[in-house]
N, C-alpha and C positions, 0 to 999 in steps of 0.2 A: 341456775347455775352460773345465768349471768353473773347475779348478785352475788352467788358463792364466790366465783372465781376472782371478782372484783372486791370482795372483801379479803381474799386468800393475798392477791396481791398488796392490800394496803397496807397488811398486818405488820410487815416491819419497821411501821411509820405510826404505830400507836402511841408510843413514847410523843408526839409532837404536840401541838394544841387546835383542837378545831374551834370555828365558830359558823354558825348559819343561822339566816333569818330573814325578814323581810329586811331591817335594815340594821347592818353589823360594823360596830367601831370597832377596830381591834385593836387592845394594847400593847403594853411593851412584853415581849416576848422573849424567853432562853431557848428556845426550841424551835424547831420548825412550826412553819402557821399555815393550816388546809383552812379556807375561807370560802363560804359558797352562799349566794342571794342577791336579792334583788338590789341593793346599795350596800359595798362595800367599803371603807375608809380604813385605815390603820394611820395613829397616831405615834403611837411608842416605837422605840427601835427594837429591830428581831436582830437576835443573835442566831442565825438559820436560813433556812430558804424560806421565800413565801409563795404557795399557787393558791390564787386567788380568781373568782369568775362568778359574774354577775349583769346585771344592767350597766351600771355604775360602780366602778374600780377606781379607787383612788390612793395611791401607795405615797403618803406624808415621811414615811419611818426612812430613818436609814438600818437597812439588810442589809448582815455582814457575809452572805452568799448570795446564792440564786434568786432570780424572780422570776416567777411567771404567771400571767395574768392576759386574761380575755375577758373579752365584753362590749357593751355597745359604744361605752366611753368608758377608754382605758386614762386614767394619770400617771405621772411615775414623775414626782417632784423629790424623792430620798434621794439616798446616796448608795448605791449598793458595790458588794465588795467582789463579785464575780460575776457570772455571764447575765445577761435579761432578756426575758422572750417575750413578747408582745402582739395581741392581735385584736383589732378590734374597727371600728365604723371610723371614729375619731379618737385618736392617739397623739396623746402630748407627751414626751421627754424632759425631763430638767434634772437636774444635781449631774453626781457623776458615778458614772458605769466603769466597773474594776477591771472589765475584762468585753467582751464581743455582746454587742447586738442586732437581736434580729426580731425586725416589728414588718406588721401584714395588716393593712388595712385602708380605707377610701381615702380618709384625710389624715395624715400625719406629718407631725412637726418635732424637730428637735429644735429646742429653746438655744436662743445665743448663750446661756452661760452652761451649757450643758459638757460636760468632759468625758467622751468614750476612751475607753484606753485600748480598746482594740478595734475589730472592725466593723462596720456598719453592714449590714445587709437587710435592703427594706425591697418591700414590695406594696404598690399602692395605687389609688388613683392623684392622690396630691402629696406630693413628698416634696418638704422645704428642710432644709439642712442651714441653720443659723448657726449652729452650735459647733464642735471641734471632737474630730476625732484623731488618735494618735497612730492609726493603722490605716487599712484603705475602707473607699464608699463603695460599695455594687448598690445598684437602684434601679430597678425596673417598675414605670409607671407610667401613667397620659402627662403628668405635668413633674419634673424636676426640679427645683430651683435650688441653689446652691449658693449663698452667703458668708459659710461660716468657712473652719479652716479644716484641711486635710491634711495629715503629716504622709500619708502615703501616696496610693495614684485612685483614681477616682475612675470607674467603668459603671458608664449609665445608658441604659436603652430607656427611649422614653418618645410620646407620640411630641413632644415642647420640652428644649433643655433650656433652662435660663442661668445664667453667670453672672452673679451679682459684681457690684463692683469693689465690695472689700472680700469675694472669696480669695484664697490663699490654698493653692495644691503644690506641695510640696513633689510631688512623682507627677508620671504622667496623666495624661486626661483623655480617657478613651469614650465616645460615645458616638452610638446610634438614634438618628431622627432622620422621619421622612425631612426636615427643615433645618437646617442650620443655625447652629447657635449664635447669637450678635455675641462676643464677647469682649466685655469694654477693656479698654487698654489699662484702667486701674485693677482690674483682677491681676494675682499672680499665680502663675502657671508655671513652676521651675522645667517641669519633664516634657513642655509642648503639648499640642493638641493633635488627637488623630480622630479624624471624623469621617462614618461610612453610614451609606445607606441601607436600611435594612434590606436582608434580601427578599423579594417578591416572589413568593411559591405559589404556585399553579394549586387550586384544591385538591387535595391529594384524592384518589380515586381510592373506594372499598378493592379493594384484593384479597379473596379468600383464602390466596394460596400464602399472601406473605403476614407473618403477623405484625400487626400494628405498633409502633415504633412510642416512644411516649419519652420526652426531653428530659433533663436533670432536674430543669428547673418543676415540672408539672412532680416526678418522681418526689421531689423536696417538699415539694407543697402539700403534694398526700400524706407526707410521712409526718406534717406539722401537725396537720390535721387529725390524724391518729393519734398523734402524741397529746393533743389537746384533747380530744375525744377520751383517751384514759385516763389522762389528770381528774375532766369532769365527772365521770364516772368514779372513780376511785372516790374524790371529794364528797360527794351527794349521797355514795353508798356509806363510807364512814360514817356519816353526819346521821343518814337513816338508822344504820346498824347502831352507833353509840344510844339512838333515842329510845330506840323500841327493846332490844338487846343488850342494855349496857350491863346486867348484873353477869349476863351469860360470858358476855365478849371480856368484863375483867377477868372471870374466873378462868378463862380460857386461855387467857396472855398470862396469865400467874401460874398457868400449869403449862404452859410453853417455856415459860422463863427459869421455871425451878426443875423440870425434867427435860432442858434442851437437847438431849443426844437421843433419848428415845422418840420425841416428838420427830425430831428432824428427820428419825426411820420411817417413823409411820407417813411422813410428809411424802418420802422416797416413794412410798409402796402405790398411795391414793394418785401421785401425781404420774408415777410410772408403770409400777407394777398393773395397774388396776386397766390400765386404759388396753395396754398390749394384751394382756386375758381377755378382755371384751373380746377384742378383733379377732384372737386367737378363736374362739368360742363360736363366733358368728360364719365361722369358715367350717364349723364341725355339724354332723346332723342332728346328735342330739341335743346339740348346746346352743345352738343359731337364738331359740327364742329366748336364753337366760341372755346371751350375749348383747343381743337389741337390747332389751331391758336393762 
């Protein structure tokens, strides 16, 4: 059931390109690209989205739309036309990003020549921002180092905050840390600095009568994790399906395209009508066995 659901989820993107293997080099593409394997490298320009997952994932290409990559080592050195979502142990960002950047990792570095035209949202053990963002910076980490230029405001919460001499922040800098940062006089912070110490909350006691609360950051983290799992499942399921059932899937895709209204109707029946009918049967005397089946 999980495999079938993943295949059905991935059906709308069958026009894209798929690459998988131990070591994959993605060439120039005029469609969306889905790649999975131990080592993923892109060299040619991609006119569409890029979804890639592996142990080592490196994008040297210019991508016209979104980029979503996950792995142990994740490198982005090309220019991206839209949003970027990255997750890995060691993450390095270079080039130009056309919109927002969201990145999670143990070690994150935004290189000096990097330009982010939207906001930066980052969560990691060590975060180094040497590049430029035309939006805001939101950073949570063990250590956050800012040497670059931020056209908006900076909101930082970390055990250690370091502001370099070349740092330039056009908005306000708000940060929380147990230790106040030593901000050099050469650093330019137009909107002023607001420093506060993180709240020391007592360890919460379990209360069976009170439901557990989840912070917005935790909910966002779980949501991103679920999204990445969905992407990985989709990539590897489609690659496996194309490898083992290529002829059947091509015939099915052709049938769907040629008789789209009828296929859409059957899809509605299987996705909505059949589950409801099964639930109704479960609560009947003679149909419960058939409903469970």
